[in-house]
Every structure is written in C-alpha cells, then in structure tokens.
C-alpha positions as CSV (number, residue, x, y, z in Angstrom):
1,M,29.1,11.1,4.7
2,E,31.2,10.8,1.5
3,R,28.0,10.2,-0.5
4,S,26.3,13.2,1.1
5,R,29.3,15.4,0.2
6,R,29.4,14.1,-3.4
7,L,25.7,14.8,-3.8
8,A,26.0,18.3,-2.4
9,A,28.9,19.1,-4.7
10,S,27.0,17.8,-7.7
11,G,23.9,20.0,-7.0
12,R,21.6,16.9,-7.0
13,R,20.9,17.5,-3.4
14,D,18.8,20.5,-4.3
15,L,16.3,18.5,-6.6
16,P,12.7,19.0,-5.6
17,L,11.0,16.3,-3.8
18,A,8.3,14.2,-5.7
19,T,4.9,15.5,-5.0
20,D,2.8,13.0,-6.9
21,L,2.7,9.2,-7.4
22,C,4.1,9.5,-11.1
23,G,0.8,7.7,-12.3
24,G,1.0,4.9,-9.8
25,R,-1.2,4.2,-6.8
26,L,-0.6,3.3,-3.1
27,L,-1.7,0.0,-1.8
28,A,-2.3,-1.3,1.8
29,Y,-1.4,-4.9,2.6
30,F,-2.6,-6.4,6.0
31,P,-0.3,-9.3,6.6
32,D,-2.2,-10.6,9.6
33,E,-5.4,-11.0,7.6
34,S,-3.9,-12.9,4.7
35,L,-5.0,-16.5,4.2
36,A,-2.6,-17.1,1.4
37,G,-5.1,-18.5,-1.0
38,G,-3.3,-17.6,-4.1
39,V,-6.3,-16.0,-5.9
40,A,-4.7,-12.6,-5.9
41,Q,-1.5,-14.1,-7.3
42,T,-3.4,-15.8,-10.2
43,K,-5.6,-12.7,-11.0
44,S,-2.7,-10.3,-10.9
45,E,-0.5,-12.5,-13.0
46,G,2.1,-12.7,-10.4
47,F,2.2,-9.2,-9.2
48,F,1.1,-10.4,-5.7
49,D,2.7,-13.7,-4.4
50,A,0.8,-16.7,-3.1
51,D,0.7,-14.9,0.4
52,N,-0.9,-11.8,-1.2
53,I,2.4,-9.8,-0.6
54,P,3.2,-7.1,-3.0
55,P,6.8,-7.1,-4.5
56,Y,9.3,-6.1,-1.9
57,D,10.8,-3.3,-4.1
58,T,7.4,-1.5,-4.0
59,W,7.3,-1.3,-0.2
60,V,7.2,2.3,1.2
61,W,6.1,2.3,4.9
62,M,4.5,0.2,7.7
63,V,1.5,1.8,9.5
64,R,-0.2,0.8,12.7
65,N,-4.0,1.0,12.3
66,V,-7.2,0.2,14.1
67,R,-9.8,-1.2,11.8
68,A,-13.6,-1.5,12.6
69,F,-15.3,-4.8,11.6
70,D,-18.8,-6.4,11.9
71,Y,-19.3,-9.7,13.5
72,R,-21.7,-12.2,11.8
73,D,-24.3,-11.6,14.5
74,G,-24.4,-8.0,13.7
75,G,-22.1,-6.8,16.6
76,Q,-19.2,-4.5,15.9
77,G,-15.5,-4.7,17.0
78,E,-12.2,-3.2,16.5
79,L,-9.0,-4.8,15.6
80,E,-5.5,-3.2,15.8
81,A,-3.6,-4.2,12.6
82,N,-0.4,-3.0,11.0
83,Y,-0.4,-2.6,7.3
84,L,2.3,-2.2,4.7
85,V,2.1,0.6,2.2
86,A,3.3,-0.3,-1.3
87,W,3.7,2.0,-4.3
88,V,2.2,0.3,-7.5
89,P,3.9,1.6,-10.6
90,P,1.5,2.8,-13.3
91,D,2.3,-0.2,-15.6
92,F,1.1,-2.5,-12.9
93,V,-2.0,-0.8,-11.6
94,A,-4.4,-2.8,-13.8
95,L,-2.8,-6.1,-12.7
96,A,-2.7,-5.1,-9.0
97,S,-6.3,-4.0,-9.3
98,A,-7.3,-7.4,-10.6
99,G,-5.7,-9.0,-7.6
100,V,-7.2,-6.5,-5.1
101,D,-10.7,-7.2,-6.6
102,A,-10.2,-11.0,-6.4
103,N,-8.9,-11.0,-2.9
104,P,-11.6,-12.5,-0.6
105,Q,-10.1,-11.6,2.7
106,E,-9.7,-7.9,1.7
107,C,-6.0,-8.0,3.1
108,I,-5.0,-5.9,0.1
109,L,-6.8,-2.7,-0.5
110,W,-6.1,0.6,-2.4
111,L,-4.8,3.0,0.3
112,D,-7.2,5.7,-0.8
113,T,-10.2,3.5,0.2
114,L,-9.1,3.6,3.9
115,D,-10.1,6.3,6.3
116,D,-7.4,6.3,9.1
117,E,-5.1,9.0,10.5
118,F,-2.3,8.1,8.1
119,V,-4.5,8.3,5.0
120,Q,-6.1,11.4,6.2
121,S,-2.7,13.1,6.6
122,L,-1.7,12.1,3.0
123,K,-5.0,13.6,1.8
124,R,-4.4,16.9,3.7
125,L,-1.1,17.1,2.0
126,K,-2.8,16.4,-1.3
127,F,-0.6,13.4,-1.9
128,I,-3.6,11.3,-2.5
129,T,-7.3,12.2,-3.2
C-alpha cells in the first residue's frame, strides 16, 4: 500500500499504458514439446537455453492452448498444450529468430504465427498484427 500511495503522490500512476511492443516481438514456447536438443541455444548464441527456454526475465504470460497436428499416416488430432509467452527485446529479435528457425520440434514459435483465441484477442486489440 505504501508503494501505491507514493506512486499516486508522484503522479507516475497516471502514465499511459504501453500500446506496442517497443520494437520487440512476442514468442510462444511450448515446454511439453521441447526435446532439449540444444540447436536453438547454439543458433541463438545463448538467447535460448539447452531446453529451448527463453530467458526468464522475458516471460509475460502462460496460455492454455489446443493445437491441431497431423499424424504420419495422414490422420489429424488435437493436443492440449500450455505455452509461455515471452517478449523478445528488439536487440535480440534476430538471435531469437535464428533459434526459432533452427528448432526442429517447433516448440518455440513467433506468437503472431499462431491462430488461437489468445492471439486473436491480441490482434483485435491491435497489439500484434
């Protein structure tokens, strides 16, 4: 409460909320799909760790999601999977992109490539395109 009172007294509480990603991008990490091969870690020069996890200080939200997938025999299925949303600062987008592109399991993806309810809501709010 003391912090809240101090912020209110300083006028900082009335600052506008951020309405863009400040040049960065949002990433989706599916922990249950990671095989921890280390390829993304190597290609991203350490942005991702050996388990394909983005740095903890970039974590934003955890989302429940249902993903469709294809079986090798051509059948289709659905998998309920949670994913972590992480914000990638602009200076690290190229490194993260190299890791995303090299990741064979597709357990790390750019959030704007997904089409689920959470992503659609962010698009409706024009937070992502």
